N, CA, C and O atoms as a MOPAC input file, in Angstrom:
PM7 MOZYME 1SCF
protein

 N     33.20900 1   -49.17300 1   -23.70600 1
 C     33.85400 1   -48.17300 1   -24.78200 1
 C     33.32900 1   -46.70800 1   -24.36900 1
 O     33.97800 1   -45.66300 1   -24.39600 1
 N     31.68900 1   -46.93900 1   -23.89100 1
 C     31.05300 1   -46.03800 1   -23.75700 1
 C     31.88400 1   -45.05500 1   -22.58900 1
 O     32.13200 1   -43.86900 1   -22.80800 1
 N     32.26800 1   -45.77300 1   -21.30500 1
 C     32.32200 1   -44.44300 1   -20.30400 1
 C     33.85700 1   -44.38200 1   -20.52700 1
 O     34.51800 1   -43.98100 1   -19.56900 1
 N     34.72400 1   -44.84100 1   -22.03700 1
 C     35.88200 1   -44.09300 1   -22.14800 1
 C     35.91600 1   -43.07000 1   -22.86500 1
 O     36.91000 1   -42.34600 1   -22.92400 1
 N     34.53700 1   -42.80800 1   -23.69000 1
 C     34.50200 1   -41.93800 1   -24.01900 1
 C     33.99700 1   -40.66100 1   -23.58400 1
 O     34.07900 1   -39.58700 1   -24.18100 1
 N     33.24400 1   -41.01200 1   -22.01200 1
 C     32.91000 1   -39.95000 1   -21.04900 1
 C     34.14500 1   -39.90500 1   -20.25600 1
 O     34.63000 1   -38.88500 1   -19.76500 1
 N     34.55000 1   -40.93700 1   -20.18600 1
 C     36.17000 1   -40.44300 1   -19.39100 1
 C     37.19500 1   -38.98500 1   -20.35500 1
 O     37.77200 1   -37.99700 1   -19.90000 1
 N     37.03900 1   -39.45900 1   -21.70300 1
 C     37.59100 1   -38.35100 1   -22.66100 1
 C     36.54600 1   -37.28400 1   -22.49100 1
 O     37.11800 1   -36.22600 1   -22.22700 1
 N     35.31800 1   -37.14900 1   -22.53500 1
 C     34.41100 1   -35.79700 1   -22.39500 1
 C     34.53400 1   -34.91100 1   -21.29200 1
 O     34.51200 1   -33.68400 1   -21.39000 1
 N     34.65300 1   -35.51000 1   -20.31700 1
 C     34.91900 1   -35.29700 1   -18.81900 1
 C     36.41500 1   -34.51000 1   -19.00100 1
 O     36.68200 1   -33.31800 1   -18.84400 1
 N     37.25500 1   -35.61100 1   -19.38000 1
 C     38.58000 1   -34.56200 1   -19.54700 1
 C     38.82000 1   -33.70600 1   -20.22500 1
 O     39.85600 1   -33.14900 1   -19.86300 1
 N     38.29800 1   -33.19500 1   -21.23700 1
 C     38.51500 1   -32.06300 1   -22.36100 1
 C     37.53700 1   -31.15200 1   -21.60600 1
 O     37.80500 1   -29.96000 1   -21.45700 1
 N     36.50000 1   -31.64900 1   -21.16800 1
 C     35.76400 1   -30.14500 1   -20.52000 1
 C     36.56800 1   -29.53800 1   -19.34100 1
 O     36.37600 1   -28.35100 1   -19.07800 1
 N     37.35600 1   -30.18000 1   -18.69000 1
 C     38.28800 1   -29.89000 1   -17.46100 1
 C     39.39900 1   -29.15200 1   -18.42500 1
 O     39.59000 1   -27.93900 1   -18.33800 1
 N     39.88600 1   -29.71800 1   -19.05400 1
 C     40.88200 1   -28.79600 1   -19.87100 1
 C     40.50100 1   -27.30900 1   -20.40700 1
 O     41.19000 1   -26.29200 1   -20.33700 1
 N     39.38700 1   -27.45200 1   -20.88300 1
 C     38.50100 1   -26.23400 1   -20.99400 1
 C     38.51800 1   -25.47500 1   -20.17200 1
 O     39.16600 1   -24.42800 1   -20.15800 1
 N     37.80800 1   -25.88900 1   -19.36000 1
 C     37.00900 1   -25.27900 1   -18.06000 1
 C     38.59400 1   -24.64700 1   -17.79400 1
 O     38.94300 1   -23.49000 1   -18.02900 1
 N     39.20900 1   -25.44800 1   -17.39000 1
 C     41.26100 1   -24.98600 1   -16.53700 1
 C     41.60800 1   -24.02900 1   -17.33200 1
 O     42.08600 1   -23.02600 1   -16.80200 1
 N     41.46600 1   -24.06700 1   -18.83100 1
 C     41.67600 1   -22.85800 1   -19.87900 1
 C     41.34300 1   -21.47300 1   -19.66700 1
 O     42.03000 1   -20.46600 1   -19.83500 1
 N     39.71400 1   -21.66500 1   -19.11300 1
 C     38.64100 1   -19.94700 1   -19.19500 1
 C     39.64500 1   -18.57400 1   -18.62900 1
 O     39.71300 1   -17.42800 1   -19.07400 1
 N     40.29900 1   -19.16700 1   -17.57800 1
 C     41.20300 1   -17.84900 1   -16.72000 1
 C     42.02600 1   -17.23000 1   -17.72700 1
 O     41.90500 1   -16.06900 1   -18.12000 1
 N     42.76200 1   -17.96800 1   -18.07100 1
 C     44.11700 1   -17.90800 1   -19.21000 1
 C     43.47000 1   -17.25100 1   -20.04000 1
 O     44.21400 1   -16.31900 1   -20.34300 1
 N     42.18600 1   -17.13000 1   -20.80500 1
 C     41.29600 1   -16.06200 1   -21.89900 1
 C     41.90900 1   -15.18700 1   -21.86900 1
 O     42.80000 1   -14.87000 1   -22.65800 1
 N     41.32200 1   -14.31700 1   -20.41200 1
 C     41.51800 1   -12.96600 1   -19.81900 1
 C     39.76600 1   -12.30100 1   -20.77800 1
 O     39.53500 1   -11.21400 1   -21.30700 1
 N     38.85600 1   -13.59300 1   -20.61900 1
 C     37.93200 1   -12.76600 1   -21.22700 1
 C     37.73700 1   -12.88500 1   -22.85000 1
 O     36.91200 1   -12.21700 1   -23.47300 1
 N     38.65600 1   -13.87500 1   -23.45300 1
 C     38.49800 1   -14.39900 1   -24.53100 1
 C     39.10300 1   -13.41300 1   -25.22100 1
 O     38.71200 1   -13.20400 1   -26.36900 1
 N     39.98400 1   -12.75600 1   -24.76100 1
 C     41.09300 1   -11.77400 1   -25.71400 1
 C     42.81000 1   -12.03400 1   -26.14900 1
 O     43.67600 1   -11.32000 1   -26.65300 1
 N     42.74800 1   -13.56200 1   -25.61800 1
 C     43.95900 1   -14.00500 1   -25.68800 1
 C     43.55400 1   -15.23600 1   -26.49200 1
 O     42.85800 1   -16.15800 1   -26.06500 1
 N     44.11300 1   -15.12400 1   -27.78300 1
 C     44.14300 1   -16.16400 1   -29.12700 1
 C     44.13000 1   -17.36000 1   -28.57300 1
 O     43.06800 1   -17.92700 1   -28.31800 1
 N     45.50000 1   -17.97300 1   -28.27900 1
 C     45.74200 1   -19.13900 1   -28.14400 1
 C     45.02200 1   -20.16000 1   -27.08700 1
 O     44.72300 1   -21.33400 1   -27.30800 1
 N     44.83000 1   -19.45300 1   -25.94400 1
 C     44.08900 1   -20.12200 1   -24.66000 1
 C     42.45300 1   -19.97200 1   -25.48100 1
 O     41.62100 1   -20.87600 1   -25.39900 1
 N     42.27900 1   -19.06800 1   -26.02000 1
 C     40.52600 1   -18.70900 1   -26.65400 1
 C     40.09700 1   -20.35300 1   -27.32800 1
 O     39.09000 1   -21.06000 1   -27.36900 1
 N     41.99700 1   -20.45300 1   -27.95400 1
 C     41.44600 1   -21.58700 1   -28.77700 1
 C     41.35200 1   -22.75200 1   -28.44400 1
 O     40.60000 1   -23.58800 1   -28.94500 1
 N     42.27800 1   -22.93900 1   -27.37500 1
 C     41.76400 1   -24.15200 1   -26.57400 1
 C     41.23600 1   -24.57300 1   -25.82900 1
 O     41.47600 1   -25.71800 1   -25.44600 1
 N     40.02600 1   -23.60600 1   -25.16600 1
 C     38.73000 1   -23.41200 1   -24.32700 1
 C     37.87800 1   -24.33000 1   -25.82200 1
 O     37.59700 1   -25.52800 1   -25.78100 1
 N     37.66700 1   -23.62800 1   -26.74700 1
 C     37.32700 1   -23.91200 1   -27.78200 1
 C     37.05300 1   -25.24500 1   -28.19400 1
 O     35.94300 1   -25.77100 1   -28.27300 1
 N     38.58300 1   -25.93500 1   -28.54700 1
 C     38.78000 1   -26.91900 1   -29.40900 1
 C     38.45700 1   -27.94800 1   -28.04400 1
 O     37.96600 1   -28.95600 1   -28.55400 1
 N     38.50200 1   -28.10800 1   -26.83300 1
 C     38.60000 1   -28.72300 1   -25.42900 1
 C     36.89700 1   -28.73700 1   -25.39900 1
 O     36.25700 1   -29.75200 1   -25.12400 1
 N     36.43800 1   -27.75700 1   -25.64800 1
 C     34.49300 1   -27.92000 1   -25.50500 1
 C     34.00400 1   -28.38900 1   -26.52400 1
 O     32.84000 1   -28.71500 1   -26.28800 1
 N     34.47400 1   -28.72600 1   -28.19200 1
 C     34.00200 1   -29.20900 1   -28.86300 1
 C     33.98300 1   -30.74900 1   -28.88500 1
 O     33.01700 1   -31.49000 1   -29.06900 1
 N     35.29800 1   -31.06600 1   -28.65000 1
 C     36.11700 1   -32.36800 1   -28.07200 1
 C     35.39300 1   -32.95100 1   -27.09900 1
 O     35.57800 1   -34.16300 1   -27.20900 1
 N     34.52400 1   -32.67900 1   -26.03100 1
 C     33.97100 1   -32.64200 1   -24.76500 1
 C     32.58900 1   -33.28900 1   -25.34900 1
 O     32.11600 1   -34.36500 1   -24.98500 1
 N     31.86700 1   -32.13100 1   -26.63900 1
 C     30.70700 1   -32.62200 1   -26.50700 1
 C     30.45400 1   -33.50500 1   -28.06300 1
 O     29.39600 1   -33.83000 1   -28.60300 1
 N     31.64200 1   -33.68600 1   -28.42200 1
 C     31.35300 1   -34.65400 1   -29.50000 1
 C     31.79700 1   -35.92900 1   -28.72300 1
 O     31.57500 1   -36.87600 1   -29.47800 1
 N     32.27400 1   -36.33300 1   -27.66400 1
 C     32.47300 1   -37.48400 1   -27.04300 1
 C     31.54100 1   -37.62900 1   -26.63900 1
 O     31.04900 1   -38.69300 1   -27.01400 1
 N     30.58200 1   -36.74000 1   -25.60300 1
 C     30.02500 1   -36.62200 1   -25.11900 1
 C     28.32700 1   -37.18600 1   -25.99800 1
 O     27.48900 1   -38.04300 1   -25.71500 1
 N     28.42700 1   -36.44400 1   -26.82400 1
 C     27.43900 1   -37.59300 1   -28.06600 1
 C     27.50700 1   -38.93600 1   -28.45800 1
 O     26.62900 1   -39.77900 1   -28.64000 1
 N     29.08400 1   -38.97400 1   -28.58000 1
 C     29.08700 1   -40.56400 1   -28.55500 1
 C     28.84900 1   -41.46900 1   -27.34500 1
 O     29.09900 1   -42.61900 1   -27.70500 1
 N     28.54000 1   -41.44400 1   -26.29300 1
 C     28.61100 1   -41.52600 1   -24.93800 1
 C     27.38300 1   -41.99400 1   -24.92100 1
 O     27.06800 1   -43.16300 1   -24.70100 1
 N     26.35200 1   -40.70100 1   -25.25200 1
 C     25.04500 1   -40.83200 1   -25.27700 1
 C     24.27600 1   -41.78800 1   -25.78900 1
 O     23.14000 1   -42.05100 1   -25.39500 1
 N     25.00200 1   -42.46400 1   -26.88800 1
 C     24.37900 1   -43.78400 1   -27.99000 1
 C     24.28400 1   -45.20200 1   -26.47700 1
 O     23.17300 1   -45.55600 1   -26.08200 1
 N     24.89400 1   -45.48500 1   -26.18400 1
 C     24.88900 1   -46.15100 1   -25.25100 1
 C     24.41200 1   -46.53000 1   -23.73100 1
 O     23.81000 1   -47.47000 1   -23.21100 1
 N     25.12300 1   -45.04200 1   -23.20400 1
 C     24.41800 1   -44.61400 1   -21.85300 1
 C     23.40100 1   -43.31300 1   -21.92000 1
 O     23.60800 1   -42.20800 1   -22.42000 1
 N     22.02700 1   -43.91400 1   -21.12500 1
 C     21.06700 1   -43.02600 1   -21.01500 1
 C     21.97600 1   -41.33900 1   -20.65100 1
 O     22.90400 1   -41.07800 1   -19.88500 1
 N     21.28000 1   -40.59700 1   -21.47900 1
 C     21.20000 1   -39.27000 1   -21.70600 1
 C     21.79700 1   -38.25300 1   -20.07700 1
 O     22.77200 1   -37.55500 1   -19.80000 1
 N     20.45200 1   -38.75100 1   -19.30900 1
 C     20.51200 1   -37.97500 1   -17.84600 1
 C     21.54100 1   -38.66600 1   -16.86900 1
 O     22.00100 1   -38.10600 1   -15.87500 1
 N     21.90400 1   -40.19400 1   -17.34600 1
 C     22.97400 1   -40.63500 1   -16.49100 1
 C     24.48000 1   -39.93800 1   -16.82400 1
 O     25.28600 1   -39.65400 1   -15.93800 1
 N     24.65100 1   -39.77000 1   -17.91600 1
 C     25.54900 1   -39.79600 1   -18.78100 1
 C     25.86100 1   -37.85800 1   -18.53100 1
 O     27.02600 1   -37.60700 1   -18.22100 1
 N     25.37100 1   -37.21800 1   -18.59400 1
 C     25.20700 1   -36.03500 1   -18.23400 1
 C     25.65700 1   -35.81100 1   -16.96000 1
 O     26.61300 1   -35.07000 1   -16.73100 1
 N     24.73700 1   -36.68300 1   -15.69100 1
 C     24.91700 1   -36.48300 1   -14.64700 1
 C     26.48200 1   -36.60000 1   -14.27900 1
 O     27.10700 1   -35.81100 1   -13.57100 1
 N     26.93600 1   -37.66000 1   -14.85900 1
 C     28.45000 1   -37.84600 1   -14.51900 1
 C     29.53200 1   -36.72400 1   -14.95900 1
 O     30.42500 1   -36.29100 1   -14.23100 1
 N     29.26900 1   -36.33300 1   -16.32000 1
 C     29.92500 1   -35.35200 1   -16.75400 1
 C     30.13800 1   -34.11300 1   -16.28400 1
 O     31.07900 1   -33.32200 1   -16.34700 1
 N     28.91100 1   -34.10700 1   -15.73000 1
 C     28.45100 1   -32.59600 1   -15.13100 1
 C     29.32100 1   -32.31500 1   -13.77300 1
 O     30.10300 1   -31.40200 1   -13.50600 1
 N     28.89800 1   -33.41200 1   -13.04200 1
 C     29.10700 1   -33.95300 1   -11.26200 1
 C     30.93500 1   -34.35400 1   -11.55800 1
 O     31.58400 1   -33.49000 1   -10.97000 1
 N     31.47800 1   -34.93900 1   -11.96600 1
 C     32.74900 1   -35.48000 1   -12.17900 1
 C     33.60300 1   -34.15800 1   -12.86300 1
 O     34.70100 1   -33.69400 1   -12.55500 1
 N     32.96300 1   -33.89300 1   -13.55800 1
 C     34.00800 1   -32.46000 1   -14.25900 1
 C     34.07700 1   -31.41000 1   -13.34500 1
 O     35.09700 1   -30.72500 1   -13.28000 1
 N     32.46400 1   -31.06300 1   -12.15600 1
 C     32.24200 1   -30.00800 1   -11.45600 1
 C     33.62700 1   -30.07100 1   -10.40000 1
 O     34.56000 1   -29.27100 1   -10.31900 1
 N     33.36800 1   -31.36400 1    -9.62300 1
 C     34.45800 1   -31.81700 1    -8.45100 1
 C     35.96800 1   -31.88200 1    -9.13200 1
 O     36.83800 1   -31.82900 1    -8.26300 1
 N     36.46700 1   -31.98100 1   -10.43700 1
 C     37.81200 1   -32.14000 1   -10.64500 1
 C     37.97000 1   -30.72000 1   -10.96200 1
 O     39.10700 1   -30.46200 1   -10.56600 1
 N     37.40300 1   -29.54100 1   -11.51000 1
 C     36.92300 1   -28.50600 1   -11.44300 1
 C     37.61100 1   -27.57600 1   -10.06400 1
 O     38.54000 1   -26.77800 1    -9.93400 1
 N     36.80100 1   -28.05400 1    -9.36100 1
 C     36.70900 1   -27.61000 1    -7.78600 1
 C     38.45100 1   -27.92000 1    -7.52100 1
 O     39.25700 1   -26.99900 1    -7.65500 1
 N     38.87300 1   -29.26500 1    -7.15000 1
 C     40.19700 1   -29.47700 1    -7.25500 1
 C     41.30900 1   -28.87000 1    -7.69400 1
 O     42.23800 1   -28.37500 1    -7.05600 1
 N     41.07400 1   -28.98000 1    -9.14400 1
 C     42.24600 1   -28.11300 1    -9.87200 1
 C     42.69000 1   -26.55200 1    -9.56000 1
 O     43.81800 1   -26.07700 1    -9.68800 1
 N     41.18600 1   -25.72000 1    -9.00300 1
 C     41.20200 1   -24.29900 1    -8.94600 1
 C     41.88600 1   -24.23300 1    -7.36200 1
 O     42.74900 1   -23.41400 1    -7.04300 1
 N     41.34300 1   -25.21500 1    -6.49900 1
 C     42.55600 1   -25.00200 1    -5.32400 1
 C     43.63400 1   -25.52100 1    -5.46600 1
 O     44.41800 1   -25.26200 1    -4.55400 1
 N     44.00600 1   -26.15700 1    -6.24300 1
 C     45.62400 1   -26.98200 1    -6.07100 1
 C     46.51100 1   -25.83900 1    -6.85400 1
 O     47.40700 1   -25.13800 1    -6.38600 1
 N     46.03200 1   -25.86700 1    -8.06600 1
 C     46.67800 1   -24.71700 1    -9.41200 1
 C     46.42300 1   -23.33600 1    -9.68700 1
 O     47.10500 1   -22.62500 1   -10.42500 1
 N     45.05200 1   -22.88200 1    -8.83600 1
 C     44.70800 1   -21.55100 1    -9.49800 1
 C     44.45000 1   -20.50900 1    -8.11300 1
 O     43.79900 1   -19.47100 1    -8.22400 1
 N     44.95000 1   -20.87700 1    -7.04800 1
 C     44.86300 1   -20.05400 1    -5.96200 1
 C     43.47100 1   -20.17700 1    -5.33700 1
 O     43.48300 1   -19.67000 1    -4.21500 1
 N     42.18800 1   -20.71100 1    -5.69900 1
 C     41.16400 1   -20.72000 1    -5.03400 1
 C     41.02500 1   -20.96300 1    -3.72300 1
 O     42.08000 1   -21.45200 1    -3.31800 1
 N     40.19900 1   -20.85300 1    -2.82100 1
 C     40.37800 1   -21.53600 1    -1.68800 1
 C     39.34100 1   -22.83200 1    -1.54300 1
 O     38.52500 1   -22.98900 1    -2.45100 1
 N     39.34700 1   -23.48000 1    -0.76600 1
 C     39.08300 1   -24.35200 1    -0.54700 1
 C     38.26500 1   -24.73000 1     0.88700 1
 O     39.07100 1   -24.90700 1     1.80000 1
 N     37.15600 1   -24.85900 1     1.21100 1
 C     36.22300 1   -24.83100 1     2.53800 1
 C     36.08200 1   -25.72300 1     2.47100 1
 O     36.46400 1   -26.49400 1     1.59000 1
 N     35.23300 1   -25.99800 1     3.76500 1
 C     34.27000 1   -27.38800 1     4.22100 1
 C     32.65600 1   -27.02800 1     3.30600 1
 O     31.84700 1   -27.89500 1     2.97700 1
 N     32.53100 1   -25.67500 1     3.07000 1
 C     31.43000 1   -26.38100 1     2.23600 1
 C     31.57100 1   -26.65200 1     0.74700 1
 O     30.64700 1   -27.29600 1     0.24700 1
 N     32.74700 1   -26.20600 1    -0.19500 1
 C     32.86500 1   -27.10700 1    -1.13900 1
 C     33.30400 1   -28.62200 1    -1.58200 1
 O     33.21300 1   -29.37900 1    -2.54800 1
 N     33.99900 1   -28.56400 1     0.13600 1
 C     34.28500 1   -29.85900 1    -0.15600 1
 C     32.99200 1   -31.06400 1     0.21400 1
 O     32.99000 1   -32.22000 1    -0.20900 1
 N     32.04500 1   -30.50500 1     1.01400 1
 C     30.38900 1   -30.75800 1     1.04000 1
 C     30.02400 1   -31.18800 1    -0.08600 1
 O     30.02200 1   -32.34900 1    -0.49500 1
 N     29.70500 1   -30.23100 1    -0.60300 1
 C     29.05100 1   -30.19200 1    -2.28900 1
 C     29.47200 1   -31.06100 1    -2.99300 1
 O     28.76100 1   -31.99300 1    -3.36800 1
 N     31.01800 1   -30.89500 1    -3.38800 1
 C     31.69100 1   -32.18300 1    -3.74700 1
 C     31.35800 1   -33.43100 1    -3.83400 1
 O     31.17300 1   -34.06300 1    -4.87400 1
 N     31.26000 1   -33.87500 1    -2.56100 1
 C     30.88600 1   -35.01000 1    -1.70100 1
 C     29.65700 1   -35.03100 1    -2.15100 1
 O     29.40500 1   -35.96200 1    -2.91500 1
 N     28.72300 1   -34.21600 1    -1.89200 1
 C     27.14800 1   -35.01600 1    -2.59500 1
 C     27.06400 1   -34.75500 1    -4.02900 1
 O     25.93100 1   -35.09100 1    -4.37500 1
 N     27.78900 1   -34.27300 1    -5.11700 1
 C     27.89700 1   -34.22400 1    -6.30500 1
 C     27.75400 1   -35.59300 1    -6.47100 1
 O     26.71200 1   -36.20400 1    -6.71000 1
 N     29.15500 1   -36.13900 1    -6.29100 1
 C     29.83400 1   -37.62200 1    -6.09700 1
 C     29.00900 1   -39.09100 1    -5.81600 1
 O     28.99400 1   -40.23400 1    -6.27100 1
 N     28.33800 1   -38.29300 1    -4.76600 1
 C     27.39700 1   -39.12400 1    -3.94300 1
 C     26.33600 1   -39.48500 1    -4.66500 1
 O     26.13600 1   -40.66100 1    -4.96800 1
 N     25.25700 1   -38.14100 1    -5.14200 1
 C     24.45000 1   -38.74300 1    -6.44500 1
 C     24.73500 1   -38.67700 1    -8.07500 1
 O     23.86700 1   -38.35800 1    -8.88800 1
 N     26.02600 1   -39.01300 1    -8.40000 1
 C     26.37500 1   -39.79000 1    -9.40000 1
 C     26.76600 1   -41.43500 1    -9.03200 1
 O     26.59300 1   -42.26800 1    -9.92200 1
 N     27.09000 1   -41.70000 1    -8.21500 1
 C     27.47800 1   -43.05400 1    -7.76100 1
 C     25.65000 1   -43.44900 1    -7.22700 1
 O     25.39000 1   -44.63300 1    -7.44200 1
 N     24.72200 1   -42.82100 1    -6.74100 1
 C     23.38100 1   -43.42100 1    -6.60400 1
 C     22.76800 1   -43.30600 1    -7.77500 1
 O     21.66900 1   -43.84300 1    -7.63700 1
 N     22.84800 1   -43.02600 1    -8.50600 1
 C     22.67700 1   -42.48500 1   -10.03900 1
 C     22.80300 1   -44.32600 1   -10.66100 1
 O     21.92900 1   -45.17900 1   -10.81500 1
 N     24.13200 1   -44.35200 1   -10.86100 1
 C     24.53100 1   -45.60700 1   -11.20800 1
 C     24.32600 1   -46.53800 1   -10.72400 1
 O     24.24800 1   -47.57800 1   -11.37800 1
 N     24.15700 1   -46.50200 1    -9.32800 1
 C     23.72900 1   -47.92500 1    -8.14700 1
 C     22.19000 1   -48.55200 1    -8.31100 1
 O     21.81600 1   -49.70900 1    -8.11600 1
 N     21.14300 1   -46.94300 1    -8.90100 1
 C     20.06100 1   -47.12900 1    -9.15100 1
 C     19.16600 1   -47.78000 1   -10.15200 1
 O     17.95600 1   -47.86500 1   -10.36300 1
 N     20.29000 1   -48.20500 1   -10.68100 1
 C     19.77900 1   -48.97900 1   -12.15500 1
 C     19.81100 1   -48.28400 1   -13.54200 1
 O     19.50900 1   -48.89100 1   -14.56900 1
 N     20.30100 1   -46.61000 1   -13.51700 1
 C     19.70200 1   -45.93100 1   -14.63000 1
 C     20.37700 1   -46.34300 1   -15.80500 1
 O     19.84400 1   -45.80500 1   -16.77500 1
 N     21.19800 1   -46.97200 1   -16.08400 1
 C     21.89700 1   -47.20300 1   -17.07900 1
 C     21.63000 1   -48.73600 1   -17.22000 1
 O     22.16200 1   -49.37500 1   -18.12800 1

């Protein structure tokens, strides 16, 4: 169940971060409320996650996969350029998460 909470936390964080540009510097009400709700939900689910998964592992997965997902969303939907360095960096982040999990950190 903890990994389902973690998946929900990652999803909520990715939604919130994806909405940031639409807030126009927090001057637009509805996108701003969307960001706030998404981040509150994300941290709430993350707090449930760390009841069963060590906080270091949970945070590494949450931040790493969230970062990789936002990079992909930025490239696919927000017109952000995708470079070799970005792809390699995201790959290293994901590899680090895998190593943490295989290393028996949880």
